[in-house]
C-alpha positions as CSV (number, residue, x, y, z in Angstrom):
1,M,-105.5,45.0,39.0
2,D,-105.0,43.5,35.6
3,A,-107.8,41.0,36.1
4,A,-110.1,43.9,37.0
5,R,-109.2,45.7,33.7
6,R,-109.8,42.5,31.7
7,S,-113.3,42.2,33.3
8,G,-114.2,45.7,32.2
9,R,-114.0,47.2,35.7
10,M,-111.2,49.4,37.2
11,A,-110.1,48.5,40.7
12,V,-108.3,51.1,42.8
13,E,-106.6,49.7,45.9
14,A,-104.3,51.0,48.6
15,G,-100.8,51.2,47.3
16,D,-101.8,52.0,43.7
17,V,-100.2,55.0,42.1
18,V,-102.6,57.4,40.3
19,A,-101.1,60.1,38.0
20,D,-101.9,62.9,35.6
21,D,-99.5,64.9,33.5
22,A,-98.2,66.9,36.4
23,R,-98.5,64.9,39.6
24,Q,-98.6,61.4,41.2
25,W,-100.5,60.2,44.2
26,T,-100.2,57.0,46.2
27,V,-103.7,55.7,47.2
28,T,-104.0,55.1,50.9
29,T,-107.7,54.0,51.1
30,A,-110.3,53.3,48.5
31,R,-113.9,52.3,49.2
32,L,-116.9,51.6,47.0
33,K,-120.0,53.6,48.3
34,T,-123.3,52.2,47.1
35,V,-126.6,54.0,47.1
36,P,-129.4,51.4,47.8
37,A,-132.0,51.1,45.0
38,Y,-130.1,53.7,42.8
39,G,-127.0,52.1,41.2
40,A,-126.4,55.1,39.0
41,A,-125.3,57.1,42.1
42,D,-122.7,54.5,43.3
43,H,-119.3,56.1,43.6
44,I,-115.8,55.5,45.1
45,A,-114.2,57.4,47.9
46,V,-110.4,57.6,47.7
47,T,-107.7,59.2,49.9
48,A,-104.2,59.6,48.6
49,T,-100.8,61.1,49.4
50,L,-99.1,63.4,46.9
51,K,-95.8,61.9,45.7
52,P,-93.4,63.5,46.6
53,R,-95.1,65.3,49.4
54,A,-95.4,69.0,49.0
55,V,-93.4,70.8,51.7
56,P,-94.5,74.3,52.7
């Protein structure tokens, strides 16, 4: 992932930990979704598991 940051792009891959001030998630899948002929609409789709898991 450091190489991606150096190139100016952020890479999110399975196993990465994403966090904000209150929670952490472990990425389970990450995919780049492209929109043909309209690059401004490209986006990523990510699924993640809350760390630690919330128990009802």
